[in-house]
N, C-alpha and C positions, 0 to 999 in steps of 0.2 A: 288624441293619440300625439304623443309629440316624440318625433324624430328628425328634427330640423338639420341634424347632422350627416345625417344617414339618407344612401340613396333607395329609396320605393320603388320598388317597377310592378306596373302595369302587366298581370299575368296575358289576358288575351280581354278584348272590350268586342263586346258586340251593339251596333248602334246600327237601329232600324227607325222608322218614322213615331217620333214618341206619343207614346199614349198615358193618359191620365188614369191612375190605378187608381182603384174603388176597395179600399182594405179595410177590414175588419180588427181591431183591438182587442187583444185576451191577455189582461193585466197578468203578468208572473207567467205569459205562457207562449203565444206567439203573437205574428201578423201576419196579414193573407187574406183569404178571401175562397169563394166558392170552387174553385178551381184549384187552386195551391195554400198552401201553409209552409211557414218555416219556425217551427219550434225551438224553445231551447234545449240544447242538449241534441241535437242536431248536431252530424260532425258535417264537416264543410265539405265533403265528398257528396252526402245527402242534398244537402242544399244547393250544390252546384247544379247535380242533375234536377231538382229539381225545377231551379228557373230558367237551366237549357229547355226542359220540356216546355216550358210555354215561352220560349223566344217573339213568338209573334206579337206579345201585347206586352211581353217583360223587358224594355229596351235598356239602353246601355249600361251594362254590365261591367262591371271595373273588379276586377280583384287585386289587392294589393299588399306588400308585404316587403320586409327588409329583406334586399337581397343578403347581403355579406353578413347580417346576425339577426336570420330567420326567428328564433327563442327567444329574445330580448322585446321584443314587439308584437302586436296582436296584429293577426292576419283580418283583411278585412273585404268581402263584399260588398261593393259601391253601387248601389242602383240610379247613378249621376241623374238618369230622368226624371225622378221620380222622390230625388232625395230622403233616400233610406238609405244606413249602414247595419249590416251583419256583423259582429265582431266575433273574432273567434280564437279561443285561447290557444296560445304558440306551442303549447306543450301538448293539453288535449286532444286539438283541432276542433271542441265540440263549442256550438255556439253559447255567447254567455251573457252578449248586450244587441239588445236591437233599439236602432235609434234614428228618429226621425229627423233629421235638421233641418226640412225649406217643407214646409206646409203648405205652400201658395204653389205647389207642384201636383199635391196628391192629395186624394178624398180619404177622411178618416170617419169609422165609424163605431160604436160599441154599442152591443145590446141590441143592432138592427138599426140603431138611430145615428144619424149622422151628427158629430159635434164639430167637424172640419170639411165644408166644401168652398174650396177656394171661388173670391167673389161673392159670395150669395152668404155663407155661414162662416164666418169667424169665430176660432176657438177661443175666446175669452174666458179670465177668468170663471166670469159670471157660468159662461156656458158647459165647465168642467165639472162645476160643482152640481148644475142641474144635471148633467149626463151620469155624471159617476157617484153622487150623493154627497153626503157630510164628510169632512175629514178633520184633521188638526188642523189650523191656523199653519201658512206656509213659511219657510224659513228664510232669511234674509241673508245672502252672501254680500257683504258688505264689498270683497275683496272682486268679486266679478259683477258686480250690480246686476246680482239676480234673485228673482225671488222666485222660489223653489215649490211648490204642491206636490206633496205625495200620499199614493194610496199603494200600499201590498203590491209590490211587484210592478207598480209603473209611478212615473213621477213626469211631473209638469214645467220648464223652466221660463219664466216669464223675464221682462227685461225691466231694469227698477234705477232709480233714481238714487243720487249720492243719498238723499235727505229722506229717504224711506227709514222704515224701522218695525222690527217686529208689532207695535203696538198698530200700525198705521193700513196692515193691510187686507182690513176688510172693506178700506173706504171705497168710494164709487170711483175714485180714477183707478184701484188698485184690480175693481171689479172689471174694469173694465179694457184690460190690458188683454194681449194678444199672444197665447204662445208660440217663443221662438225656436222652442226643442222639447221631444219627447224621449224618453227612455222607458223601455219593458225589462223587468231582470225581474232571476229568481231571486228570491230574499227581501231584506227589507233595507237596504242600501247601494244605491245606481252605482255611486262614486267607485265601492269595492265588487262589482258582480264576482258570482263565482260559477261554473259551467254545470250545468246537472248533468246528470246522466241522462245516455241517452232513451228516449221517450219508447217507451212500448207500443204504443200505437206505430213507429217505424221500423220495429225490427223485421216487419214483410216477412213472415216465418225466416228470416234469415239467423244465422250466427253470428255472433259478435266474439274476441278474445279481448277479455280483462287482461290477461298476462299472457306467453311464452317463456318459459324458461329452457335453455339450450341444456340439456340432459348430458353428462358425460361421465365414462367411468376410466379410470388410472389414464385419464389423459388421451381416451378416445371418444369423439361424438358418438354419442347414441342417438339422440332423435330432439324432438318439442316434449315439453309439457304443455298441456294448453290447458288454461282455465276459461274456459266456453261461458257467454252466458246467453240465453234463449228466451224468447216467450212463449212462458206452459199458460194453455187453455183452464180455466178455474169454471165451475159450476157447469153453465151451459154451453160455454165454449165464446160468448160474447167478450167477455172479459183476460187480460192475460195478469201473470203475474212473473215472473223473473225467474227465472229457472238459472242456478250455476252448478255445472260440471268437470270435471276436469280427467284429462284423456292423455296417453303416452303415445307417440306419432312419432317409431324409431325406422332409421334405417334398416331395410329389408320389409316391412313392411306389403302386404300387398292391395293393390287400388280396393278390392275388396273389403278389405281391414278398414282404410285409410277412410273410404267413404262410409261405412258403419261407424267410427269415429268421429266425423267431421262432417258428414252431408254431404250431399250430391255437390259438387266441383260451381264456382258461379258460369266456368269456362276452359274449356279442354281443348290445348294447343300443341299441337305435333311440330315438334323442330324440323327445319330444314335442312339438314345435313350435306345437300349438295355441293354446295361452292368449297368446304372443308376437304370432302370424300374428292373431287377434283384436283385438289392443289396435292395430295398427299400420295392419290392413286399414280402406277406406274405408267399405265394405260389410259390416261385422261380421256382421249375419244372412243375407247371401247367402254368404257362406265358405263354400267349398268344401272339405272333405278334400283335404290334400297328398298328388299323389300318391307324393311322394316323403320320404322324410327322413333326416339323417347317422344316420349309426350308428358303435358306439362298439366296437374289440376291446380287453377287459378283459384282460388279463394279471396274475392277480393276485397270482405266484409271482414276476413281475418287481417288480409295484408300480407297473405304466404301463397308463395307457390310450392309446388311439390312435382320432383323429375322422379318419371317414373321407368325404368329401363326397358327400352322396347320388346325385349326377347322373356325376361322372367316377370315384369309387371311388377316389379318391387320396387319400391325407396332409394333412387340415389343420391340423390339433393334435396336442398330445401334452401327455398330464398325466403329472405326476410324486407319489407320494404318500408320505409319509412314517410314514403308520402311529404318529405319537402317541396314546397310553392320553387320554380325554377328548375325543376327534373323533370325528362322526357317523361314521364308517367304518374305523374303527380293529377290527382284526384281520381284515377283509375282505381287505385288502391287505397282501402283505409290505415293510417297509420297503425304498424305491427306494434305492439308494447313488449319488444324482445330484452329480457334478460342474459346474456351473456358472463360467462367466467372464465377469461383468461387464464392459462393453468402458470403456474411460477415458473422462471427461466433457468435452468441451471447453468455452466460454463462447463464444456465437455471433458475438458481438460485437467482441473482443478474442483469441479464440483460446487463450487460456492455459486450461491445463490446471489443472482443480479435482477434480477424483477420480481415482484411480488403479482399478488392473483390479482387481478384487474377486474372489475364489473361493467361492463359493456350496454349500454342502452340506447335509444333511438336518440336521443342527446348528446351524448359522446360524439366529441371531436377526433378525428383520424391524427392530429398533431398529440392527442391525449394519451392514444393508443403509444403511438410511435416514443413518446416521450418515456412513458410509464414503462412497455416492456423492452424498451431498448433495442428498439427495431435500428438497425443502421439507415440512411436514407439510401431507398431500393428505387428503380428506376420500374413505374407503375407501368402494368398493358391499358393502352389509352382506347377507351370504349368510344366511337364514332357511330352513334347511330344515324344513316345517312337515311336519306326522305325516303319515302314511300307512298304511292297513291295521290301524289301530287300533293302532299303535305311537308312542311321544312320543321327542323329542326330551331327552333330559335338558343336553344339554353347552351348549345355548344358540347362536348367532350367531359366525360367525367375518366376517374383513372381509378386504376384496380390494382391491391394491395393485397400478400397473401400472407395469413399468419396462421399458425394451426389449424391448418385444415379449413382454415377459412379465408375467402377474398370478399375484404370490402370496399364495395363502390365508392369512391367519395369524393363530390361536387367540386368546382370552383372554391367554393368559400371554406372549404376542409371539412363542413359535414356529412355523414356517410347518409348516402342514397340506398344502399339496400348490402344487406348479408348473404353471402353464400354459403350455404354449410356443407362439404361433401366430406367423406369418409375414408380415406385412405386405405388402401386394400392391404 
């Protein structure tokens, strides 16, 4: 990953006593062991949760990203104590490449047989061919002085000399060379990896959103059109196939209707409005505890929160999350792939058009919205999330702007952290 002129930030680091991992390699699929497996196509949230669940054996976890321009550079989970990197596409946030960059601090096996054990079994060119079978002659990269031996979905890099060429790759000298780096990827080219879809084995009864379109009619927000992905059992139910469905969740829908369309929420959260109630109460000292609280359905795998009115139990707000690193809620929500069409703006006096329709996605920056919609500079509402339960928010404040019944929460780098949709009475 090349970003010498940009500042990368370590989101968090977990350091315990180093434990050498013994990992199984699956070309074009995964890296892992009997306890855990990181699979190509997994979301960054799934990978972090998997690794955090085995923090006693998986040590030295660093999350690296570009703080100022997170969409231009891949996001990386680096297991620094074991020389392994998991590289995620910055747009889809799905795993596209697994790199083992230091084979001296990790054990590797394929098909149950070790081909790399530090100080015991060196991963030589000959050993790789014995373990993985015959393949085409390796390629020689003269510029990088590398010998590259490739199979489908996996490539091994060996150091090479200036005088090496493609005709000398089966020499005794080359057969004794030791792997310097290993790549696992989908397809045939490790230099241009693409992130596969989320593997069906990681659906785990969850639904995911392929896309979410914000519906509007005559300039009035109506709700969300959600394209859902789910794992559908086939045959005896052991195997799954991907199911696709489309549902419309509207303002005013009841909680039962929402559950019927989206399923049970990951979590239910009740708002605590006591502080605001005390501020606005004419007699705070006599304030009684509210008998009702609005509540959220949190759909983490959809990247969506749905707020219900405490009395009517109907939808009153939607919150869509972009899951940018460097935000307070990072790795709680999956990225919501939303599409919002901001309507054209007209001058009330002359009736002339002064802004065109604008499509907003998780990749749109606030400055682009402000420029396209001719929104004047406005004072934002500053959102400071205070520390609680002995936790600290190291990411600083975010800034909230309102446009057309939509509140955009904006990070310091001008990317959108979340979008809140509400409907004016």
